[in-house]
N, C-alpha and C positions, 0 to 999 in steps of 0.2 A: 472449078468445083468449089463450093462453099463447105467448109468443115465447121462443125459445131460440137459443143460440149453439152451433154444432157444434164439438166439441173432443174429440180422442182422449184417453182416460183413461189417460195414461201419464206417467211422471216428467218427460220432456222438456217436455211441455206445461205441467205444473204448475209447473215451475221458472221459467217465464216470469212467474209471479206471485209476489210476495214472501211471501204468506200466503193462507190461505183468505179472510180478511177483504179482502185486496186483490182477490182474484177476485170476491168478492161486490160490492165497490164498482165494479169494472169492469163487471159485468153491469148493475148499477143505472144507471150512467152511460150505458151503451149503450141502455138501455130493455128489456133482456132479463130474463125471469123466472127463467132458469136455463140449464142446459146440455142438449144432446142429445149423449150420450157414446157412444163405442165402445171396446170392450176392446182393449188393445194387446198382450196376452200377459203382462203383469206382474200381480202381485197388487195390488189396490187399497191405497192407504195406509190404515192402521188408523184414521186420524182424518179420512178423506174425509167431508165433510158430505153426508149422503144427500139433504138437502133441496135441494141445488144441482142434482141430476140429475133432470130432469123426464122426459126421454126417453132411450131406449137403442137404438142401432143394433146389431142382432145381427150376429155374425161371419158372414162369407160367403166363399165361393170363387167367383171368376168362372166357372171351368170345373169343374163338379161332377157333371154328369149321368152321364157315362160312368163316373166313379168310383163313384157311387151304384149304378149298374146292375152294377158289378163287371165291366165290359167290359175285360178285360185285354188284348185285342188292341189296342183303342183307346188304352189307357194306355201300352202299349209303344211305339206309334207316336208319341204325344205327348211322352213323357218319355224315351224311349230304353231304359228298363228298368223293371221293377216296383220295384226297389230305389229308383230315383230318385223314382218316384211315391209310394212309402211315406214317403220322407223329406219330401216336399212336404206330404203330407196328415197325416202322423203315424201312418200305419198303412195297412192295406189292408182292403177290405170296407166295405159300407155302414154297419155298426155303428160304425165309426170316425167317420164324418160325423155320425151321429145322436147319438152320445155328446157330441161337441163342441157341437152345437147345444143339447142339453139342459143341459149345464153352463153355457152362456151364458144360457139362460133363467133358471137359478137365480141367476146373478149379477145379472141385472136385477131379479128378485123381491126379492133381498136389499137392493137399493138403493131399493126401494119406488117405482119409476118409474111414471109415469102411462100410458106407452105404449112399445111396442117396434116396431122397423121390420125388415122381412124382405125381402130382394131376391128377386124371382122372375124370374130370367134365367139364361142359360147361354151362355158365350162362350169359345172357345179362343183362344190367342194368334194362331193362323193366321187364324181367322175375323175377328179384329179388324182385320186388314189386307185380307183378300180380300173380306169382306162376302158370302161364299158360305156359307150356314148349314148346319151338320151336322144340326141338329134343328129341328123346327117349333115354333111358339109353343105349340100344343096339347100336344106331347110334354113341353115344359118345364113348362107349367102343371100338367098331370096328375101329373107326378113331384113337383113342388114341393108340391102339396096333399097328396100321400101323405106326404111328409116332415113337413109342418106338422101334420097330424093325428096323426102318430106322436109327435112331440116334445111337443106340447101335451097329448095324451091326454085323459083325463076330468078332469084337475085343474082346480080353480077358480083360475086364475092371477089375480093382482091388477091386471093391466094390460090395456090395449087392444092388440090384435095387428093391426098395419097393414102391408099389402103395398105395396111400392114399385115403381113402373114404371121400366123401362129402355128403351133403344132396341135392345137385343139380343134374340135369340129368347126368348120368354117373355111376360111381361105388359108391354105397351107403352102401354096406355090409348089406343089408336087404334081398336080393334075392340070394340064393345060386347058382341058375343057371347062373345068371349074373356074380357072382364072379368067378365061374368055367370058364365061357367063356373068361373072362379077363385073367386069369392066363394061360389057355391053349393056348391062342393066342400069348402070349409073349414068344419069342424064347430064351431069355437070361436065362441061367441055374441058375444063382444066383438071382432068383426073390423071391418076397414075398410080404406080406401085411403089411402096416403101419396103424394100427387101431387107428383112432382118436376118442376118447370116446365122446368128446363134439359134433363133427360132427354127430356121430351116434345118439346122443340124439336129435339133431336138426331134425331128420327125423320123430320124434313123438311129435307133438305139444300138446299132452294130458298129458305129464309128469308134475307132480306137485312137486316132491321132488327128492333129490339126490338118496334116496333109490329106488324110482321108476325107476330112470335113470339107476342105477346099475343093477336092475332086468331086465330091457329092454335089456341092453347090454348082460347080461348073456343069455337071450332068443335068441338073434341073434347069439351068439356063438353056442348054442345048435342046433339051426336051421341049421347052416352050417355044423354040423357033422364033418367029417374028414377034411373038407376044413379049419376049424379053425386052423389046425396045420400050415397053411401057414402064420399065423400072427407072424412076427418076431419082430415087434416093436410097441410101443404105444405112441401116443401123449396124455398125461394125462391132462385133464381139464374137467370141467363140464359146461353144458349150459342148463338152464331152461328158455327158451324164448318163450314158447308156447303162453302165454298171449299176448306178444308183437306181435307175428306173426299173431294171429287171429285179432288183432286190426289194423295192419298196412300193411296187404297184401290183394291182391284181385283186386287191381286197382292201377293205377299210381297216385301219389299224385299231388295235385295242385302246380303249380309254379316250376315244375322240369325244370332246365335250358335247353335251346336249344343247347348251346355249349357242345360238348361231354366231354371235360376235366372238365368243371364245373359240369356237370351232374354226372360224375364219382366220383368226390369228395363228392357230396351230398349223393350219393348212398352208398359210403364207410361207412359213419356214420351209415346208416341204417343197413348195413350188420353186423357191430360191435354190434348192439343191438340184432341181431339174434344169432350170434356166439360169446358167451360171454367170453369164455376162463377164467373161474373162477376156483380157486383151490377147489379140493374135500375136504369136511370136514366130510362126513359120512363114517364110516368104512365099509359100505355095499359094497363099491367098492373093498375092499381088497381080498375077496375070488375070485372075478372075475379076478383080476390080477394074483392070484395064479393059476387059471385055465389056463390063457393065458401063463404064465411063459415067458414073452418077453425077447428077447436078448437085446433090447434097449428100454429105457423109457425116453421120453423127457418131461420136465416140460415146456409146451407151454402155458404160462399164460399171461393175459393182465396186463400191467404195464406201468407207465409213469416214466421211469428212474430206476436207480440202486436200490434205497431204496425200492420202491414198488416191483421191481422184486425179490429182496432178501426176502422181507416179504412174498410174495406169495409162493415162492418156499419153504421157511422154514415152512410155514403152511402145505403145502402138504407133505413135508418130515416128519413132526411130525406124520401125519396120517399113512404114509407108515411104519414107525417104529413100529406101533402097529401090523403090519402084520408079524413081525419077519423077518427072513433071506430071505424068498421067495420074500418079497416086497422091500427089500433094497439091 
């Protein structure tokens, strides 16, 4: 099993480390084999050591389906104008989105990563508060597979393509029929699932403890039967946000800005309260990981800088070591 540390591939993150050797030493100290990176909009440093990047999280827009469908009425309603939508997405029309995804696939291929991760979900700012969905899981899954097949095409890409579950409309890993539909419709042979444990916990606002969360994840794996064998990787973190969700969803909050960019910034803080990305501390998750036996495990944990990042990963690593060889 390869273990990675999640890190944005941008200058601010890299500056936290004195050199590439310093980053290598940090990874070794933490027990990680490399990074799972995500593009930040900057060009990669010319001397970025490719061998450090084992996984690559593809770029994504939380709210993309209406844009992909070129539903301009919906875009005007959400953004206030088509000009505002074009500024946010970098253009108009589905070809804008497809070109951006394809460019990111080429970045991943140039880094020679082992796998890439793709979100299969769609959520508007308003839905993130109201929890009243504009699109069904099936709508999102079908559109996402259309996009995936288009951007991958017939090319023999050198990586595994893993779809990640969310708790928003799309792929949730709660309904086996929908998981099967998603996987069956992806034509790329080297496909699989990247199971995000915290995201799966976010689908159940009744969870009160990590032990309950681990049991819920186990039940979802059992419910999927043989489909669970498609899980190739895990984003390991826990999220117990049910109390917050019950108190802060169901309606739009007062004072939400009219300007889309400002509204997006406010809503991002709200999402972070739901999707907590905290390290596991309860060993109840260990037999679940043994059951999955993932090829890749990413410590995708909330932190503000190098020290917090290292402390969070170290805490989770200490727990994994209790599980013996299967979990480290």
